[in-house]
C-alpha positions as a printed Julia matrix, in Angstrom:
101×3 Matrix{Float64}:
 39.19  48.65  -173.1
 41.71  49.52  -175.84
 43.52  46.66  -178.05
 46.91  46.84  -179.26
 49.02  45.8   -182.22
 52.64  46.67  -182.82
 54.29  47.62  -185.86
 58.37  48.1   -187.22
 59.79  49.34  -190.19
 63.29  48.07  -190.98
 66.08  50.0   -192.27
 66.08  48.22  -195.25
 62.41  48.49  -195.96
 62.24  49.58  -199.65
 60.13  52.84  -198.91
 63.15  54.34  -197.4
 64.95  54.3   -200.64
 63.13  57.43  -201.9
 61.42  58.67  -199.03
 63.85  61.83  -197.87
 67.36  59.7   -198.41
 69.62  60.41  -195.77
 66.84  61.69  -193.32
 64.53  58.55  -193.68
 60.97  58.69  -192.72
 58.09  56.33  -192.8
 55.73  57.71  -195.19
 52.22  58.39  -193.79
 50.61  56.36  -196.5
 52.58  53.34  -195.32
 52.12  53.76  -191.73
 48.15  54.08  -192.08
 48.15  51.26  -194.35
 49.92  48.54  -192.05
 47.92  50.21  -189.14
 45.04  49.47  -190.74
 45.97  45.9   -191.69
 46.86  44.85  -188.18
 43.62  46.55  -186.84
 41.66  44.46  -189.54
 43.83  41.1   -188.57
 43.23  41.58  -184.94
 39.55  42.67  -185.13
 39.1   39.94  -187.24
 37.46  41.9   -190.05
 38.16  42.95  -193.92
 40.73  45.74  -194.73
 38.24  46.73  -197.05
 35.57  47.32  -194.39
 37.46  50.11  -192.84
 37.58  53.96  -193.52
 39.73  56.61  -192.54
 37.61  59.38  -191.57
 40.17  61.44  -190.13
 43.62  61.15  -189.63
 46.35  63.66  -188.01
 50.26  63.17  -187.93
 52.02  64.59  -185.15
 55.45  63.66  -185.24
 57.7   61.61  -187.82
 58.19  58.05  -187.65
 61.92  57.01  -188.14
 63.13  53.32  -189.62
 63.37  50.77  -186.85
 61.27  52.83  -184.27
 58.75  50.69  -182.85
 54.91  52.0   -183.23
 52.5   50.55  -180.87
 48.88  50.9   -182.62
 46.0   51.42  -180.07
 42.25  51.26  -180.73
 38.81  51.36  -178.91
 35.26  51.55  -179.81
 34.07  55.38  -180.06
 30.74  54.32  -180.86
 28.23  54.69  -183.99
 30.45  52.08  -185.9
 33.85  53.82  -185.12
 36.88  53.56  -183.51
 39.52  55.98  -182.39
 43.13  54.62  -183.01
 46.39  56.13  -181.73
 49.84  55.09  -182.68
 52.58  55.81  -180.39
 56.28  55.68  -180.24
 57.81  55.34  -176.88
 54.55  56.53  -175.25
 54.4   59.89  -177.69
 51.39  59.87  -179.91
 53.04  60.23  -183.59
 49.22  59.98  -185.3
 45.64  59.9   -184.28
 42.83  58.17  -186.54
 39.09  58.13  -186.31
 38.41  54.84  -188.46
 34.86  54.05  -189.42
 33.84  50.36  -189.79
 31.56  49.8   -192.6
 30.21  46.88  -194.74
 32.1   45.91  -197.85
 31.08  44.54  -201.28
């Protein structure tokens, strides 16, 4: 059973000031960071125990779009994570859950 969280980046977010002015996109690093933070929070994990093993970005995310983050156990200590905007997958991740120092 998949678990979910939602993200949204307002148009006045500081990342948009320098990331393609006039045609703003959510930077991939910001998208990953916030998705992992939401996952860690919902799963009761430490952020630094998560490791992105694979990431594929399929479509850009724009300011104010609602991003649904869903994940499910893929076995062997990994999670399959999907980020969707209006039902369309914008990114797919494989995240390993490890131990933290």
